C-alpha positions in Angstrom: 24.3 27.4 5.4 20.8 28.5 4.5 19.5 30.8 7.3 16.0 30.8 5.8 15.2 27.4 7.1 12.1 27.5 9.4 12.5 25.5 12.5 9.3 23.8 13.6 8.2 23.9 17.2 7.4 20.7 19.0 3.7 21.5 18.9 3.7 22.0 15.1 5.4 18.6 14.5 2.9 17.0 16.8 0.0 18.5 15.0 1.3 17.3 11.6 1.8 13.8 13.0 -1.7 13.7 14.4 -3.2 14.9 11.1 -1.4 12.1 9.2 -2.6 9.6 11.8 -6.3 10.8 11.3 -5.9 10.4 7.6 -4.7 6.8 7.9 -7.4 5.9 10.3 -10.2 6.9 8.0 -8.8 4.6 5.2 -8.5 1.8 7.7 -12.0 2.3 9.0 -13.7 1.6 5.7 -12.2 -1.9 5.5 -13.0 -2.6 9.1 -16.6 -1.6 8.7 -17.0 -3.8 5.7 -15.5 -6.8 7.5 -17.7 -6.1 10.5 -20.8 -5.9 8.3 -20.0 -9.1 6.6 -19.6 -10.9 9.9 -23.0 -9.7 11.0 -24.7 -10.8 7.8 -23.0 -14.2 8.1 -24.4 -14.7 11.6 -27.9 -13.7 10.4 -27.7 -16.2 7.6 -26.7 -19.0 9.9 -29.6 -18.2 12.3 -32.1 -18.2 9.4 -30.8 -21.5 8.1 -31.2 -23.0 11.6 -34.8 -21.9 11.9 -35.9 -23.5 8.6 
């Protein structure tokens, strides 16, 4: 066997996992913001049409 294999501590594995999670969240957030923005504009358009 290879004795040079570095064993990771539980904390190191946890930090890597959290880092990956943060990276995924940022990508998800962009799509969510766009959807949210479109919903707000849609509501504003409906209100404007009702006032005319």
